[in-house]
N, C-alpha and C positions, 0 to 999 in steps of 0.2 A: 023434218024427219030426224032419225038418229044416225049418228056416224057409224060407219062399219068399222069394227075393230077386229084385229086378228085374235083368235081364241086358242091357237095352237102353240105359239112360241112361249117359252117360260117368261120372257120379259114382259109380254102383254098380259100374261096371266097374273104375274105379280102386280103389275099396275092396276088391273081390274080388281084384285084383292085389296089393295091399298085404298082404292076409292071407296070400298064398302066398310072399311074398318075405321073406328073412331080415331081422331088425331092423338088422343092420350095413349092409345094402344101402340101406335106407331112411335111415339116418343119413348115409351118404355122399351120397346124392341130395339130402338136405336141405342139406348143407354145399355141394354144387355149385350148388344153386339160390340160396343165400345169396351165394355168390361171384359168381354171374352177375348178381344184382340190384345187388350193390355196384359191379360194373364198369359196368353200364348207367347207374346213378345218377351215378357219377364222369364217364362219358362225356357224359351229358346236361348236367351242371354245367359241364363244359369247354366245350361248344358254346354254352351260354347265357351264359357269362362274357364280359363285354366285354373287348376287347384294346386295348392302347395306353393312353397317358396320358389322364387324365380331361379335361384341357383341350382336347385335340384331338377328343375325342368330342363335347364340348359345342359346339364351333364348326364341326364338320364338317357341311356342308349335306346330305350324303348319308347321314348316320347314321340308322340304323333303316330304310333303304330296301333292297329286294332289288337284286340285280345287274341284273335286268331293268328295274326302276324307275329305276336310275341310268344306264341306257343303255349298259351294258358288255356287252351281249349283242346278237346279231343273228340274224335269221331266215335259215335255210339251206334253200333249195328242195330237195326230194327228188323225184326222178323215179320215178313208179310205172308199171311196165309190166305190163299184164294178159296172162297167159299163156294165157288161154282162147281 
């Protein structure tokens, strides 16, 4: 007979899908996932990396504060009209 498999949980659904897909397709999807994770890692490293010379970062009183905390943002009122 056939083995009874769960058809509800996402893990079992993924396994069932991978059993029906050609191995070349799985290899390409794995390559795509690796490229996407590398791109996201590089993007995150670029956002986390400090910019400018180290001297100016150490003496900057606003270093490490958000734009809101530094006072570079302002509140903008939004008029809401109820259509009812």
